[in-house]
N, C-alpha and C positions, 0 to 999 in steps of 0.2 A: 525454398522459394520455387516458383514455377515460371516457366517460359511465358505462359499466358499473362502473368502479372507483369513480368519485365517488358513484354511486348507493348504494354500501354504507353511506354516512352517515359514514364516517371520512375526514376530509381528509388524514390522515397515511398512508392506505393506499397512495398512489402515490409516496410519498417514502421510506418505510421500506424496509429491505432485504427482498427476497423470496428465500428459499432455493430453489435448483434442485437441488443435490446435497448431501446431508448424510451424515455417518457417525456411528454411535453411539460414545460414549467415556465412560469413567468417570474423570474427573480429580479428583472430590471425594474419593475414597478415598485418592488419592496426595497431593494438595496441599491438602486441606481446603477452607476458605472461598475461597482463591484459585482453586482448581479449579472451584468452583461458579460464580464470577464469569465464568470463561472459557467454561464450558459449563453454564449453569443448567438446561438441559433434557436434559442427558446426550447432546447432539449437537453436533458441530462442523460448521459450514458449509464445504463444500469449494468449491462454486460457487454464486454468487447473481447477481442482476441487476446489482448494483453491481460485483461482481468481474468480470463480463462486460464492463461498460463500461470498467473499468480496463485489461483486456486489449485491448479494441478500440482505446482511446486509444493504448496502447503500440504496437500493430501499425500503426495509421495513421501515427503519427509516424515509426516506423522505415522504413516503405515509401515514404511520399510526401514527407516533409520533405527528405531528401537529394536526391530527384529534382527537387523544386521549387527548392531552393537552387542546384542545378547548372545551371539554365537560364541561358545566356549569349547575348549579342547576336550573336556570330559565332564562327567557328572559327579566325580568324587570331590573331596574337599579342596584339593589343590587344582585339579583340572577345571573346576568351575570358576576359578579366578584367572585362568589363562585364556586370553582371546584367541580366536581361530578364524582363519580366512579373512574376509573383508573387515572384520572387527579390528584386526591388527592395524590396517590402514587408517580407520576412523580414529582409533585411540592414539595413533601416532600424530595425526593432524590435531586432535584435541589437546594432546600433551604439548605439542609445539606452540599452539596458540596460547596455551596457559603460561608456559615457561618463558617464551621468547617475546610474546606480544603483551599479554595481560599483566604479568607480575611486574615488569619494569615500570609500567605506567600506573597501575592501580595499587601495587604493593599490598598493604594490609587489607585492602578492599577487594582483592582478587576474587575470593570465594563469593562475595556478594554479587558480582557482575559477570562472572565467567559464563553462566548459562545464557545470558543475553548475548555475550560475545560469540559463543558457539552458534547460537541460533541465527545471528546476523550473517555469519560466514556461510553456513550451509544453505540458508535461504537465498542469499544473493547468488551463490555458486549454482544452485539448482536452476534458478531463473536464467542465468547466463548460458548454462549447458542446454536447457530446453530451447533456447533461441537458436541453437546451431542445428537442431533436428529439422528435417524437411517436412514438418507437420503441415505447413500451408499447401504443399503439393498434394498431400492426401486429402485435406479438407476441401480443396478446390474441386475434387471429383464429386463432392456432395453439394456443390453450389454454395459454399460458405467460406469464410476466411478465419481460420483458427491457427494460432501459432505466432511465431516471432519472439523476439527478446523483450520481455516485460521491462527489463532494466534499460532498454533503449527508449523508454517513455519517461519524460521528465517528471510526470506526476508520480510515478512509482518511486523514483529515486528521491524526489522531494519529500514524499511521505516518510520514507525510511530515514531521511536526514532530520525531519521534524521530530520523529520519535527519539532520535539521538539527542536533539536539543532539549527535549523534555527530560530525558535521563540526566543530562548535564545540569540543567537549572534546578529541577526538583531535588535531585540527590545532592547537589551543591548546597542548597538551602538546608536540607535535612541533616546532612553529615557535617557540613562545614559551618553552617550558621553564619555568624558575623565574619568569620574568616573569608567566606565566599563573597559576602556583600562588600567587604573591605577591598577585595581585589579589583572591584570596578573603579576604585579611586586609589591607584598605587602611589600617587604623589601627595602633596599637601592638600588639606581640605579646601583651601580657597581655589584650587584648580579643579574641583569637582565638576562645575558646570561644563568644563572642557573635556576632562578625562572620562567622565561617566558616559557621555554619548559616544566617545571614541571606542570605549570598551564594548558598548552594546553593538555598535556597528561591526566591531571585530568578531563578536559572537555570531552575528548574522552572516558575516562573510565566511566564517568557517563552515556554517551549514550550507550556504550557497555553493561553495567550492566542493563540498562533499557530494552534493547532489549532481552538480554539473559534470564533475570528473567522471563518475560512473556512467551517466547518461551519454556523454559525448563519446567516450571510448567504445561503448557497446554499439552505438548507432553508426559510428564511422566505418567500422569493419564491414557491417552488413551493407551499407551504401556502396562501399568500394566493390564488394562482390557483385552487387546488382549492376553496377556500371560496367564491370568487366564482362559479365555474361551478356549484357546488352550489346556489346561490341559484336558478338557472334550474330545476333539477330539482325543488327544493322548491316553487317557485311553480307549476310545471307540474302537480305532483301535487295541490296544495291549491287552486289557483285555476283550473285548467283550461288549455286551450291559449291562450286570450286573455290571461290573467294571465301565463302563461309567456312569451308574446311581448313583453308590456309590460316585464317584468323583464329579458328577454334583451337588449334593445337597449342599455341603459346598461351592463349587465354585460359584454357582448361588447366594447364600446368601452373600458371600463376594463381588461379583460383584455388587449386589444391594447396599450394604453399600458403596462401592467405588464410585458408580454412584451418590449417595447422596452427598458424599464428593466432587465429581467433580462439582456438582451443586453449592456447597458452594464456591469452588475454583474459579469457573467462575466469581462470584460476587467479591470475594476477590481480585483476580488478576486484574480485571478491576479497582477496587478501588485503589490498590497499584500503578498501572501504572499511574492513574490519579493523585494520591497524589504526586508521584515522579516528574511527569511532571510539576505540579504546583510549587513544591518546587524548581526545577531547574530553571524555568522561574523567580520565585521570587528572587532567588539569583543573577540574572543578571539585574534586573530592579529596585530593592529596595535597596537604599543606605542610609537608615535612620541612620544606625550606624555611618557612616562616617560624616553625617551632625551633629549628636549629639556630636561627638568627636570634630568637628571644633568649634561648638558653645560653648562647654565646655572649650576648650582652649582659646577662645576669652574672655570668662568671667573672666578667670584668668590672 
């Protein structure tokens, strides 16, 4: 973040999306109110600071993650299978996500979805960490605004959540078939007009909570940092340099502590998003409870 941005008086200025490239469009005449929601000002953003961070996160993961994972202790038969350096950390994270997150929820379908689970975790984590870097301060020197946490944008988190919903529904139908369809009416068939809408609302509520949780947590920390640093600017302008320095000491200490907390939150929220994604997918593709009940009833 930059002091020039914070000096504008709006603590949201450095966390909201800043358009870099837009194109005019008239969706309202075609889609009515829905078109106005998509493009209320008659423009669609083609490129923004948050979109740039999404692209950067994707490029960094594509270029460096395979290279880091490929580091091995030696070139002999045994050494080529032993990870070295940063590969140890990556394999530890992947193994933990597989054993402690994916297998309890996905069970026999773990191998089918584990690559998606890993991709979600590292992608969200990369965007969270990029949002902590002072990229806006550097880009401001060139007269533009690039940087910020892309996961602090509801469109980003909603898109990731919709992808999760597609994984839930499509794989539920593909792997579960009638078992998945039947879970929308867990009671008697005559209650279907009531139960089916409730289950559909529950599905949408899961996706809504998944997107809002990540968005709100990532945006809140950045807004708090902006407000704290804004105290220094306000004190400097109203109380002079002496007052500004007096206010600056506790504010800077608090900002450092919150930044450390933000670093922890970046990992925590990536883990929570991945955990919930795995749990929701598992609820749609694993039907062992139903199978157990059927076999138990047959035994009696």
